[in-house]
C-alpha positions in Angstrom: -65.7 78.0 -22.4 -66.3 80.2 -19.4 -62.7 81.2 -18.5 -60.8 84.3 -19.6 -57.3 84.1 -18.2 -56.1 81.5 -20.8 -57.6 81.4 -24.3 -56.2 78.0 -25.3 -58.1 77.7 -28.6 -56.9 81.2 -29.7 -53.2 80.4 -28.9 -53.4 77.0 -30.6 -54.8 78.6 -33.8 -52.1 81.4 -33.6 -49.4 78.7 -33.4 -50.8 77.0 -36.5 -50.8 80.3 -38.3 -47.2 81.0 -37.3 -45.9 77.5 -38.3 -47.8 77.6 -41.6 -46.5 81.0 -42.5 -42.9 79.7 -42.1 -43.8 76.9 -44.5 -45.4 79.3 -46.9 -42.3 81.5 -46.8 -40.1 78.6 -47.8 -42.5 77.5 -50.6 -42.8 81.0 -52.0 -39.0 81.4 -51.9 -38.5 78.2 -53.9 -41.2 79.3 -56.4 -39.8 82.8 -56.8 -36.1 81.7 -57.0 -36.6 78.5 -59.0 -34.2 76.6 -56.7 -34.6 74.4 -53.6 -31.1 75.2 -52.2 -31.4 79.0 -51.6 -30.7 80.7 -48.2 -33.4 79.9 -45.7 -35.1 77.2 -47.8 -32.4 74.7 -48.5 -33.0 71.0 -47.8 -30.6 69.4 -45.4 -27.7 67.5 -47.1 -28.6 68.7 -50.6 -26.4 71.8 -50.9 -23.0 70.1 -51.1 -24.2 67.5 -53.6 -26.0 70.1 -55.7 -23.0 72.4 -55.9 -20.7 69.5 -56.7 -22.9 68.2 -59.5 -23.2 71.8 -60.8 -19.5 72.2 -60.9 -18.9 68.9 -62.6 -21.5 69.8 -65.2 -19.8 73.1 -65.9 -16.4 71.3 -66.2 -17.9 68.9 -68.7 -19.3 71.8 -70.8 -15.9 73.6 -70.7 -14.2 70.3 -71.7 -16.7 70.0 -74.6 -15.7 73.5 -75.8 -12.0 72.4 -75.6 -12.7 69.2 -77.5 -14.6 71.0 -80.3 -11.7 73.5 -80.6 -9.2 70.6 -80.7 -11.3 68.9 -83.3 -11.1 72.0 -85.5 -7.4 72.2 -85.0 -6.9 68.6 -86.0 -9.1 69.0 -89.1 -6.7 71.9 -90.1 -3.8 69.5 -89.6 -5.5 66.9 -91.8 -6.4 69.4 -94.6 -2.8 70.8 -94.6 -1.3 67.3 -94.5 -3.4 66.2 -97.4 -2.2 69.2 -99.4 1.5 68.5 -98.5 1.0 64.9 -99.6 -0.4 65.9 -103.0 2.6 68.3 -103.5 5.0 65.4 -102.6 3.3 63.2 -105.1 3.8 65.8 -107.8 7.4 66.3 -106.7 8.0 62.6 -107.0 6.6 62.7 -110.5 9.0 65.5 -111.4 11.9 63.7 -109.9 11.1 60.5 -111.9 10.9 62.5 -115.1 14.1 64.4 -114.4 15.9 61.1 -113.6 15.4 60.1 -117.3 18.8 60.1 -119.0 17.2 61.4 -122.2 16.2 64.7 -120.6 18.5 67.6 -121.2 19.9 69.7 -118.3 17.9 72.8 -119.4 14.7 70.7 -119.2 15.7 69.6 -115.8 16.3 73.2 -114.7 12.6 73.9 -115.7 11.4 70.9 -113.8 13.6 71.9 -110.8 11.9 75.3 -110.9 8.5 73.7 -110.2 10.1 71.3 -107.8 11.6 74.1 -105.8 8.4 76.1 -105.8 6.5 73.1 -104.4 9.2 72.5 -101.8 9.0 76.2 -100.8 5.2 75.9 -100.4 5.7 72.7 -98.4 8.1 74.7 -96.1 5.6 77.5 -95.7 2.6 75.3 -95.0 4.5 73.1 -92.5 6.3 75.9 -90.8 3.7 78.7 -90.7 0.2 77.0 -90.4 -1.3 78.2 -87.1 -4.4 77.6 -85.1 -5.1 80.3 -82.5 -1.6 81.6 -83.1 0.0 78.2 -82.4 2.0 76.3 -85.0 0.2 73.0 -85.7 2.5 71.2 -88.2 5.8 71.3 -86.4 5.3 68.4 -84.0 3.5 70.2 -81.1 1.3 67.8 -79.3 -2.3 68.7 -78.7 -3.4 68.4 -75.0 -7.2 68.8 -74.4 -8.2 69.3 -70.8 -10.8 66.9 -69.6 -14.0 67.5 -67.8 -13.1 65.6 -64.6 -11.4 66.9 -61.4 -7.7 66.5 -61.3 -7.3 66.4 -65.1 -7.7 62.7 -65.1 -9.6 62.8 -68.4 -7.0 64.9 -70.3 -6.7 63.8 -74.0 -3.3 64.0 -75.6 -2.9 63.8 -79.4 0.6 63.3 -80.7 1.0 65.4 -83.9 3.8 64.7 -86.4 6.4 67.2 -87.6 5.5 67.8 -91.2 8.5 69.9 -92.2 10.4 68.5 -95.2 13.8 68.8 -93.4 12.7 67.1 -90.2 14.4 63.8 -89.3 14.7 61.4 -86.4 17.6 63.5 -85.0 14.9 66.2 -84.2 12.8 63.7 -82.2 10.0 61.2 -82.8 6.9 61.7 -84.8 8.3 62.7 -88.2 5.6 62.7 -90.9 8.2 61.8 -93.6 9.8 59.2 -91.4 13.1 60.5 -92.5 16.0 59.2 -90.4 19.0 61.0 -91.7 19.8 64.6 -92.7 19.9 65.5 -96.4 23.1 66.6 -98.0 24.2 68.5 -101.1 22.9 67.5 -104.5 20.0 65.4 -103.0 22.4 63.1 -101.2 22.0 61.6 -97.7 20.4 58.3 -98.6 16.9 57.1 -99.4 15.8 57.6 -95.8 17.1 61.1 -95.5 15.0 64.3 -95.3 14.7 66.9 -98.0 17.4 69.4 -97.4 16.1 73.0 -97.7 19.5 74.6 -97.7 19.8 77.2 -100.5 22.4 76.8 -103.2 23.5 79.8 -105.3 23.3 79.6 -109.0 26.4 79.4 -111.2 26.6 80.2 -114.9 23.7 78.6 -116.7 22.7 76.6 -113.5 19.9 78.5 -111.7 19.7 79.0 -107.9 18.2 75.9 -106.2 18.4 73.9 -103.0 20.5 71.0 -101.9 17.4 68.9 -102.7 17.4 69.4 -106.4 16.7 68.0 -109.9 19.4 69.9 -111.8 21.2 66.7 -112.7 20.2 63.2 -113.6 22.0 61.8 -110.6 20.5 64.4 -108.2 17.0 63.7 -109.6 17.5 60.0 -109.1 18.4 60.5 -105.4 15.4 62.8 -104.9 13.2 60.2 -106.5 14.5 57.5 -104.1 13.8 59.7 -101.1 10.3 60.6 -102.3 9.6 56.9 -102.9 10.0 56.5 -99.1 8.5 59.8 -98.1 5.2 59.8 -100.1 4.0 56.6 -98.6 4.8 57.7 -95.1 3.0 61.1 -95.6 -0.1 59.2 -96.6 0.1 57.1 -93.5 0.5 60.2 -91.4 -2.7 61.7 -92.9 -4.4 58.4 -92.0 -3.1 58.8 -88.4 -4.6 62.3 -88.2 -7.9 60.9 -89.4 -7.8 58.4 -86.6 -7.1 61.1 -84.1 -10.1 63.1 -85.4 -12.3 60.0 -84.9 -11.1 59.6 -81.3 -11.8 63.3 -80.5 -15.3 62.9 -82.1 -16.0 60.0 -79.8 -14.7 62.0 -76.8 -17.0 64.8 -77.7 -20.0 62.4 -77.8 -19.1 60.9 -74.4 -18.5 64.3 -72.8 -21.7 65.7 -74.2 -23.6 62.8 -72.7 -21.8 63.2 -69.3 -22.6 67.0 -69.3 -26.3 66.2 -69.8 -26.3 63.6 -67.1 -24.6 65.8 -64.6 -26.9 68.8 -65.5 -29.9 66.5 -65.0 -28.6 65.4 -61.6 -28.0 69.0 -60.5 -31.5 70.0 -61.7 -33.2 67.2 -59.9 -31.3 68.1 -56.7 -31.7 71.9 -56.8 -34.4 73.0 -59.2 -37.9 73.8 -57.9 -40.6 71.4 -58.9 -43.3 73.9 -59.7 -46.1 71.4 -59.9 -45.4 70.1 -56.4 -44.6 73.5 -54.8 -47.6 75.4 -56.3 -49.9 72.6 -55.1 -48.2 72.8 -51.7 -48.6 76.6 -51.6 -52.3 76.3 -52.4 -52.8 73.9 -49.5 -50.8 76.1 -47.1 -52.9 79.1 -48.1 -56.1 77.2 -47.3 -54.7 76.1 -44.0 -53.7 79.7 -43.3 -57.1 81.1 -44.1 -58.8 78.4 -42.0 -56.6 79.0 -39.0 -57.3 82.7 -39.3 -61.0 82.1 -39.3 -60.7 79.8 -36.3 -58.6 82.3 -34.4 -61.3 84.9 -34.9 -63.9 82.5 -33.6 -61.7 81.6 -30.6 -61.2 85.2 -29.7 -65.0 85.8 -30.0 -65.7 83.0 -27.6 -64.4 85.0 -24.7 -67.3 87.4 -25.2 -69.7 84.8 -24.0 -68.4 85.4 -20.4 -69.9 88.9 -20.5 -73.4 87.4 -20.9 -72.9 85.7 -17.6 -72.1 89.0 -15.9 -75.2 90.8 -17.1 
């Protein structure tokens, strides 16, 4: 090379260095940030898909939290419902004993005392049991938001009303399956609810409720109601168990979906350190080689001086 106006080899080496440095900048940005979709080093077409899969994965994780909370709430309903059923069984036993014509009224008053205590606890459990400050035994449906856009995967669990005085006039989903309202002295029919209206004591007769065992006739009516109610309460507990199973399967499916979506987001956006560190090493070798060649190309112009001596 005996010309000096244009140093072609030097310029070519400089272009290689410039281009290689840009590639090195992108590679180092990916390695330092851990992502392939950062500013200045995102791959074309990946950003939208990556952000969508990231959002869907987060939605699935949020839905999983909601499902687990819903599962805990339904287990509370199940436990409380089983306790109510056990109390109803004991109340049925007391009503059967009090319906015996050989029992004296004073013995019935004692039985009615336990009967009313159990009914009072039933009222308390069904009317005051809360989960996250929300009543859970009064027929409030559980709606769990799903992990898909638009709420398409919302899960609705219908929860029965477990209150002893609930009946079909109050709406559907009555745990006792009572149809009619109870009346004084346990009346109202075998399919009526358990009336919780208080009755003031008179003379030797203690204070009680309209649902009572203070007489043989009243006890026989309560026994007939509880014949119907106890079986339906057991069925309602079974329904809650089925709801719990459905939530557990939903949790399993949602957890799998969350993992799959997180994997998709990771494969689209996370840095492959094995690939990028190998690429960076190659780019560094190219950069060092190009720098050496640039130095040699610049030195070649010095040969022209020997011709001038």
